[in-house]
C-alpha positions, 0 to 999 in steps of 0.5 A: 812804527806800533803803539807800543814802540811808539808809547815807550820812545814817548816816555823815554824822557820821563824815565831819564829824569827820573833815572838821573834826578831819583836814581843817580841823585844828579842835580836838576841843573845837570840832568834836565839839559841831558833830558831836553837834549834827549827830548829834542832829538826824538822830536826831530828824528822820531816825530818829525816835527819841523826845526822851526817848530822845535825851536819855537817850542823852546822859546815858548818855554823859555817865556813861561820860564821867565813866569815862573821865576816871576813868581818865585821872586815874588815870593823870596821878594816878599819873605826878605822884606819881612825879615828885614822888617822883622815881621817874620819874628812876629809871625814866628812868635804867633805860630808858637802860640798856636802850637810849638808842636812842629807837627802842628805847624806844618797842618796849620801852615801847609795844609789849611794855609797852603790849600787856601793859597792854592784855592786862590792862585795855584800855580805852584804859588802854595809851595812857594809861600808856605815853604820859605815860611817854614823856613823862617820858623825854623824848619829844615829847608829839605823838610819845608819843601817837602811839605809845600810839595804835599799840599799840591795834591787835594786842593790842586783840582780846584785851585785858581778859582777853578782853573784845571776843572773850568779851563782844562777839562772844558779846553780839553774835550770835544764840547761841541760833539759831547753836547749833542750826545748829551741831548739825546739823553736830556742832558746839557753841557753845564750839567755834565761838567757839574757831575764831573765835579762832584765826582772830583770833589768827592774823590779827593775828599776821600782819598785827601782826608788823610794827606795832613797825617801823611805830611806829618808822618813823612816830617817825623820819618825823614827829619826826626831825631828818631827816624819814626813813623810812630811819632807822626801816628801820635797826631793822628786825631788832629791830623784827620780833624785838620783833613776833615776841616778841609775836605768836608766843606770843600766837597760840599762846596764842589757838589753844590756850588761848582768848581770855583770856589772848593779849595778857597771855601774849604781853605778858609774854613780850615784856617779858622777851625784848626787854628782856634782848635790848636790854640785850645789844645783840642785833640793836639798830643800832649807830647811836644815834637821838635826837631834836633839841634840844628848843629846836627842837621845834615848838609843837604837839609839846609838851603842858603836863605839865613833868617838870623836871630835878630830877624826872628825875635820880633819886633816888640812895637809890631802887632801880629795882625800887622805882621800878617798884612801882607800875606792878607793882602795877596790872598785878597789880591789873589782872590780878587784878581780871579774873581772879579772880571773888572780887576783881572782885566786891570791886571792883564792890561799891561802884558806882553805876547808873541804869537806864531814864534818863528813864523807860522808855528801855531806856538805863542807866549804870554807875559802879565806882570801884574796879574801873576802871583809874583807881581801881586806878591811884590806889591805886598812887599811893598806894602809891607815895607810902608807899614812895617820899615822904620823911617830911615831904614826903608831904603836899605831894607829894600836893596838888601831884600832885592839883592838876596832874590835876585841871587836866589833866581838866577840860580833857579833859572839855569835849571828852569831854562832847561826844564820848561822848553823840554815840557812844552816840546813834549806837549807840542809834538802832536803837530808833526809831519809824520801824523803821529799822536803827540808824546803824552798821547802814545805814552797814554794810549799804551798804558790804555791798551796794555790794562783793557778793563783795568784802565779805570786803576791806571786812569789817575795815573795818566793824569799824574803823568801828564802834571809831571810833565807839564808841572800843571793840573790844568794842562795835564786836563787839556792833553789827556781829557778827551782820550779818557773819555774816549777810553771810557766810552769804548769800554762802556763805561760812565766817562764822567768818572774817568775824567774826574779820575783824570783830574784827581791823578793830575792834582796829585801829579803836581807834587812830583812835577820837576819844575814845581819841586826847582820852583819850590827848592829856589824859594829857600835856596836848596837848588841841587837837591831835587832829586832827595824831594822826588825820591820822598814825593813819590811815595804820597803821589803813589798812594793818591793814584793808586787809592783814587784808582781803587775807588773808581774801580770800586765805583764802576764795578762794584757799586756799578754806578753809571751815568750819561753816555755809560752803556 
């Protein structure tokens, strides 16, 4: 079978998912079983995977699904707990005091707070936290999911304290062989990884600064009563200011400190600067913008996450600090669990793991309930109950929050139990009886053959493809970094720049990752509208990968930027 045919067959599950979800507007619960069956058929009859490995991959996917659902449950349980204690009303009023303008609120909650959470945790957590919080202060559920997904871009490459670079790129490259090549030019692997980090942070800073503006323009165009792009442009000075408040410290941290803290520090700095500016009215538009009356919203905008009037009025006896304490605890626990080795070891000590599922398949899965963000959010929710719950009502508050959260998670579970196994089959297809490259690698090789010297233009798209499949920047980097390195070497281009393009594209691909959309939608009770979200998030994703590709092409062919191993 030739390379192009194999690449086209590898893309079939992705094309089918896009057709069913985006083209035909099927709900994910109907589309993903069909896509999983198609992927399994390809794995068995084209890639010649053993039946045991196919079944093991599906079981591995179900194990990962459980971890994702645990994160979703934690996010919803925390929000429901705050809803029933009255803290959501206090938080809502607090944001109204920052600014009543919905465009400014979207920037503060999704962009500033979301980028910080991404830096601390990653793995889709920002959308799971930001989306229900936006609904709680009066956003349509579909708009909240869209905002939550759009922050899965610029900060993602350094999410979870740098995991996509430290783990994804490191594990995705043959570091031993590359280190030997670097040594002949006087470079160490550590220096080379820092060069990749520098390139990633600079590309993201240039391309990502306009993302807050993009977010509010999408908000006003698709959810405003006038369906206007112009109403989004009215906030241009404040949006660019908010973008720079994150990307400048983000880039400086990436260049001078490494991959662990760019998103974390950038998010912290942006929260401090942007919230202060918004309160003082600096660069904020004089005309305020809001959604139309809720009674006029289309049914497809609405989820089943209910924030009733009695829950949004706030508790007069509760301060804004006490209301926010649970989210501050989540942020602190996320940072400590990712930075401090002893604390991480304590949390990961309680874990369930399975190796070589169904025999010597090389397929494994694990579940660490306390280390995953879901466990940390449950802890924060229980602290909220202690601090905010009224005596005599705490038992009822827990029962209500648990019951409502469980219903949502069960609905999401049906979709994810088909989506994630499909992803694992796709990724695990490299081990087969016909010695074929994995499905992701086959599709990437097809792109390289098609584009030749213009390959840098599509390098970010390959990264985004990996994230679309896997829902993870880290996994995309592990799948494609070595391929991107080899392609750069064959073209005589800087591998450090091409690998950086891969990492940037993989970050952008999280905006269209199916199981991320499902998980974010589940937190606001909006299952069934995944196609509507994807039709919108494809726009910023295309901007991101094309702008990044053009930037890398310019750096390589116009500015003639080289580097170690270039020739």
